[in-house]
C-alpha positions in Angstrom: 33.3 -3.7 -40.9 29.6 -3.3 -41.3 28.3 -1.3 -44.2 25.5 1.2 -43.7 23.3 -0.5 -46.2 23.5 -3.8 -44.4 21.8 -2.5 -41.3 19.6 0.1 -42.8 16.4 -1.7 -42.3 16.8 -3.7 -39.1 18.6 -1.0 -37.0 16.9 2.0 -38.5 15.9 4.7 -36.1 13.1 5.7 -38.4 11.5 2.2 -38.4 8.4 2.1 -36.1 8.7 -1.7 -35.6 10.9 -1.4 -32.4 8.8 1.3 -30.9 5.6 -0.7 -31.7 6.9 -3.8 -30.0 8.3 -1.9 -27.0 4.9 -0.2 -26.6 3.1 -3.6 -26.7 5.5 -4.9 -24.1 5.0 -1.9 -21.9 1.2 -2.2 -22.0 1.4 -5.9 -21.5 3.4 -5.5 -18.3 1.3 -2.5 -17.2 -2.0 -4.5 -17.2 -0.6 -7.6 -15.5 -2.4 -6.9 -12.2 -5.8 -6.5 -14.0 -5.2 -9.6 -16.1 -4.4 -11.6 -12.9 -7.5 -10.3 -11.2 -9.8 -11.2 -14.1 -8.1 -14.6 -14.5 -8.6 -15.4 -10.8 -12.1 -14.0 -10.9 -11.3 -11.7 -8.0 -14.4 -10.2 -6.5 -12.7 -6.7 -6.7 -11.6 -7.1 -10.3 -13.3 -3.9 -11.4 -11.7 -1.9 -8.6 -8.3 -3.4 -9.4 -8.7 -2.4 -13.0 -9.6 1.1 -12.0 -6.6 1.4 -9.7 -4.4 0.0 -12.4 -5.7 2.5 -15.0 -5.8 5.6 -12.8 -2.8 5.1 -10.5 -0.7 2.4 -12.1 1.5 5.0 -13.7 2.8 6.1 -10.3 4.5 2.8 -9.6 3.0 2.5 -6.1 -0.5 2.2 -7.7 0.8 -0.6 -9.9 2.4 -2.4 -7.0 -0.8 -1.9 -5.0 -3.0 -3.3 -7.8 -0.5 -6.2 -8.3 -0.6 -7.2 -4.6 -4.3 -6.8 -4.4 -4.8 -9.0 -7.5 -2.8 -11.7 -5.8 -4.6 -11.3 -2.4 -7.1 -13.8 -1.1 -10.3 -13.5 -3.1 -12.5 -13.8 -0.1 -15.0 -16.3 1.4 -17.8 -15.4 -1.1 -16.0 -17.3 -3.9 -15.3 -20.3 -1.7 -18.9 -20.4 -0.4 -20.3 -20.3 -3.9 -18.0 -23.1 -5.0 -19.0 -25.2 -2.0 -22.7 -24.5 -2.6 -22.4 -25.9 -6.2 -20.7 -29.1 -5.0 -23.1 -29.7 -2.1 -26.6 -28.3 -2.8 -28.8 -28.3 0.3 
């Protein structure tokens, strides 16, 4: 038998700790596409961030931003990297 006083702090409905950590977890997951785009230095990272912010809440916008952030970054990035290795 668990007494009410023994769980009054940890399981309290009035404690904002659980709501705070769930909110942090939600926003952390919500911005995963943008974080991936910036981490990969995607050439469309600003557009991916805009899509994530404006339409990510729909679910389809979040999936679109996620797939786009994982997509091929394009030949511009490869050509720039190649130019740094082999200057003409």
